C-alpha positions as CSV (number, residue, x, y, z in Angstrom):
1,M,120.0,105.1,10.7
2,L,116.7,106.8,10.8
3,F,115.1,103.5,11.3
4,F,117.4,102.6,14.3
5,C,116.5,105.8,16.0
6,G,112.8,105.3,15.6
7,V,113.3,101.8,17.1
8,V,114.9,103.1,20.3
9,L,112.3,105.7,20.6
10,F,109.6,103.2,20.5
11,L,111.4,101.0,23.2
12,S,112.0,104.0,25.4
13,I,108.3,104.8,25.1
14,L,107.3,101.2,25.8
15,V,109.8,100.9,28.7
16,A,109.3,104.2,30.5
17,P,105.9,103.5,32.0
18,V,107.1,100.1,33.3
19,H,110.0,101.8,35.0
20,G,108.1,104.7,36.5
21,V,107.0,104.9,40.1
22,D,104.3,102.5,40.6
23,P,101.8,103.7,43.7
24,H,101.0,100.2,44.5
25,C,104.6,98.7,44.6
26,E,106.9,99.4,47.6
27,D,109.8,97.5,46.6
28,W,110.5,96.8,42.9
29,I,113.3,96.3,40.4
30,P,113.4,96.6,36.8
31,L,113.8,93.6,34.5
32,G,114.4,94.1,30.8
33,T,111.1,95.4,29.6
34,N,109.4,94.3,32.6
35,V,109.4,95.1,36.3
36,C,109.5,92.8,39.3
37,C,107.6,93.7,42.6
38,K,109.0,92.2,45.8
39,K,106.6,94.1,48.2
40,C,103.5,95.9,47.8
41,Q,102.2,98.8,49.7
42,P,99.9,98.2,52.9
43,G,96.5,97.3,51.7
44,H,97.6,95.6,48.6
45,R,98.2,92.1,47.9
46,L,101.1,90.5,45.5
47,W,99.2,89.4,42.6
48,K,102.0,89.0,40.1
49,T,105.9,89.1,40.5
50,C,106.9,90.3,37.2
51,G,105.3,91.9,34.2
52,N,105.3,95.0,32.0
53,A,101.7,96.2,33.2
54,T,102.7,97.3,36.6
55,E,98.9,98.0,37.6
56,T,98.6,94.1,37.6
57,L,101.3,93.3,40.0
58,C,99.4,94.6,43.1
59,Q,96.0,94.5,43.9
60,P,93.8,96.3,46.5
61,C,92.3,94.2,49.4
62,Q,88.5,93.8,48.9
63,K,86.1,95.3,51.6
64,D,86.3,93.9,55.2
65,E,89.9,92.8,54.4
66,Y,93.2,94.3,55.2
67,L,97.1,93.3,54.9
68,P,99.5,95.5,56.9
69,A,102.4,94.4,54.8
70,G,102.1,93.7,51.0
71,D,104.4,90.6,50.6
72,Q,101.5,88.2,50.8
73,R,99.2,87.1,48.0
74,S,96.3,86.9,50.2
75,C,94.5,89.7,52.1
76,L,93.2,88.9,55.8
77,R,89.6,89.0,56.9
78,C,89.0,92.0,59.3
79,T,88.1,90.7,63.0
80,Q,84.5,91.0,64.3
81,C,84.1,92.2,67.7
82,I,81.4,89.9,69.5
83,G,79.8,89.2,72.6
84,P,81.2,91.2,75.6
85,Q,83.6,92.6,73.3
86,I,83.2,96.2,72.1
87,E,84.8,97.8,68.9
88,K,87.3,100.4,69.8
89,M,88.8,101.0,66.2
90,A,87.2,99.9,63.0
91,C,89.0,97.8,60.5
92,N,90.7,99.5,57.3
93,A,92.7,98.2,54.5
94,S,96.0,98.2,56.4
95,R,94.9,97.5,59.9
96,D,92.8,95.0,61.5
97,T,89.9,95.9,63.9
98,V,90.6,96.9,67.5
99,C,88.5,95.4,70.0
100,D,88.1,96.0,73.6
101,C,85.9,94.7,76.5
102,K,82.9,96.1,78.4
103,T,82.9,97.5,81.8
104,G,83.8,95.2,84.6
105,L,86.0,93.2,82.0
106,R,89.3,93.2,80.4
107,C,91.2,91.7,77.3
108,G,92.6,88.2,78.1
109,D,95.5,88.7,75.8
110,S,97.4,91.2,73.7
111,Q,95.1,90.9,70.9
112,C,91.8,91.1,72.9
113,S,90.6,87.8,71.3
114,Y,88.6,87.1,74.4
115,C,87.5,88.9,77.6
116,V,88.0,87.9,81.3
117,Q,86.5,89.6,84.7
118,E,88.3,92.3,85.8
119,C,89.9,91.9,89.2
120,G,90.1,94.7,91.7
121,K,92.4,95.3,94.5
122,G,92.6,92.7,97.3
123,E,91.9,89.9,94.5
124,Q,93.6,88.1,91.7
125,P,92.7,86.4,88.4
126,T,92.3,82.6,88.1
127,D,92.9,80.3,85.4
128,S,89.1,80.1,84.7
129,R,89.0,83.9,84.0
130,T,87.5,84.7,87.4
131,C,88.7,86.4,90.4
132,E,89.4,85.2,93.9
133,P,90.4,87.0,97.2
134,C,93.9,87.2,98.1
135,P,94.9,84.4,100.5
136,N,95.9,85.1,104.0
137,G,99.3,86.4,104.3
138,T,99.1,88.1,100.7
139,F,98.1,91.3,99.4
140,N,97.5,93.2,96.0
141,D,97.2,97.0,95.8
142,Q,96.6,97.0,91.8
143,I,93.8,96.2,89.4
144,H,94.1,92.6,88.1
145,K,97.4,91.7,89.2
146,T,98.7,88.5,91.3
147,C,98.7,88.8,95.2
148,R,102.1,89.2,96.7
149,P,103.2,88.0,100.1
150,W,103.4,90.5,103.1
151,T,106.7,92.0,104.4
152,D,107.9,89.4,107.1
153,G,110.8,91.2,108.4
154,C,112.0,95.0,109.2
155,P,115.1,96.4,109.3
156,E,117.1,96.7,112.6
157,G,115.5,99.1,115.1
158,K,112.3,98.8,113.5
159,R,109.4,96.3,113.7
160,I,105.9,95.9,112.1
161,V,103.5,98.9,113.3
162,T,100.9,98.2,110.8
163,P,99.7,94.7,109.9
164,G,99.2,93.7,106.3
165,T,95.6,93.4,104.8
166,A,94.4,92.1,101.3
167,I,94.9,95.3,99.9
168,S,98.3,96.7,101.6
169,D,101.6,95.3,102.7
170,A,102.7,95.5,106.5
171,I,104.6,98.6,107.4
172,C,107.6,98.7,109.4
173,G,108.5,101.7,111.7
174,S,109.7,102.9,114.9
175,D,107.6,102.2,118.2
176,I,106.7,105.6,119.3
177,S,103.7,104.9,121.1
178,S,105.4,105.2,124.7
179,E,107.3,108.3,123.5
180,L,104.1,109.9,122.4
181,A,102.1,109.2,125.6
182,V,105.0,110.9,127.5
183,L,104.8,113.9,125.2
184,I,101.2,114.0,125.6
185,T,101.4,113.9,129.6
186,I,104.1,116.8,129.7
187,F,101.8,118.8,127.1
188,C,98.8,118.6,129.4
189,M,100.7,119.1,132.6
190,S,102.1,122.2,131.2
191,V,98.6,123.6,130.1
192,L,97.3,122.6,133.5
193,I,99.9,124.5,135.2
194,C,99.9,127.7,133.2
195,S,96.1,127.7,133.5
196,V,95.7,127.0,137.4
197,V,98.9,129.4,138.8
198,P,97.5,132.5,137.3
199,L,94.1,131.8,138.5
200,C,95.2,131.1,142.1
201,V,96.9,134.4,142.0
202,M,94.0,136.1,140.9
203,I,91.7,134.7,143.5
204,R,94.3,135.5,146.3
205,Y,94.6,139.1,145.0
206,K,90.5,139.5,144.9
207,R,90.2,138.1,148.5
208,K,92.5,140.6,149.8
209,K,90.9,143.5,148.0
210,L,87.7,142.3,149.2
211,I,88.8,142.1,153.1
212,K,90.5,145.6,152.8
213,N,87.1,147.3,151.4
214,T,84.8,145.6,154.2
215,P,83.7,148.2,156.6
216,G,84.9,147.3,160.4
217,S,87.2,144.9,159.2
218,E,90.1,146.9,160.4
219,A,91.2,145.8,164.3
220,Q,90.3,148.5,166.9
221,P,93.3,149.7,169.1
222,E,93.1,148.5,172.6
223,P,92.7,151.1,175.2
224,R,96.1,152.1,177.1
225,Q,96.2,152.2,180.9
226,E,97.5,155.7,180.6
227,V,94.4,156.9,179.2
228,L,92.1,155.5,181.9
229,Q,94.5,156.7,184.4
230,E,94.3,160.2,183.3
231,E,90.3,159.9,182.6
232,C,90.2,158.7,186.4
233,S,92.6,161.5,187.6
234,F,90.4,164.2,186.0
235,C,87.2,162.9,188.1
236,F,88.8,163.6,191.4
237,P,88.1,167.4,191.3
238,Q,84.7,166.9,190.3
239,Q,83.9,164.8,193.3
240,E,85.7,167.1,195.7
241,H,83.5,169.9,194.2
242,G,80.4,167.6,194.6
243,G,80.6,167.1,198.2
244,S,79.8,164.4,200.6
245,S,82.4,162.2,202.0
246,L,80.2,159.2,200.9
247,S,80.6,160.0,197.3
248,S,84.3,160.4,197.9
249,I,84.5,156.8,199.1
250,A,82.5,155.8,196.2
251,S,84.8,157.3,194.0
252,L,87.8,155.8,195.6
253,D,86.3,152.4,195.2
254,S,85.6,152.9,191.5
255,E,89.2,154.2,191.1
256,E,90.6,151.2,192.7
257,K,88.4,148.7,190.8
258,L,89.6,150.6,187.6
259,L,93.1,150.3,188.5
260,S,92.9,146.8,189.4
261,V,91.7,146.1,185.9
């Protein structure tokens, strides 16, 4: 009995490390005194499938190698960014190098395995990895995209008011040019009337005021005949006191002339 207990304790000690959590194996199952690993952790390759020494089942990748999923037996070589490529993120045990392209270029595929010329607005990429202008009747308002045809029709009641260019589509809108011209004319006439009428009134008022204040501008009243007659009748007594008949006759002649006037 004592011997049997000792054997069980020995086997427990022997199996315990095998069935413990292995830091390098991500998916494993026990198999008797051994353990079988189905998948290693990222950055480790599957060296042996089953064994009682768990540290020998998964091995880490070497320098300049990586493995994102540890279900393979060989690690992958890290990509080197060369030529027009630049290194955006360095390679590590679980991820490959991330490359990018220099200014004026862009990645030709999702892995950025090569670079192509970056096409701007009004251009489109070609099969030869260069750029060409948008053909007539097409446009491109984005970076490194294919040119698209201009709008060739407008909704009812509208027309193309702005033609298309290499970087912009044709624009539909209402024809407001004539309406705008009428509105501008009405506005200008209103401004002119509002400016001229007060000016004319002010000039007329100043002219009247100037005539009123000018010396001698008022019309002199014409002498009335009654006044002349009184003045003439007033002269007769003086002639009677003065004396001679000749003077009286002259006075009468003068009186007749005045009355005839």
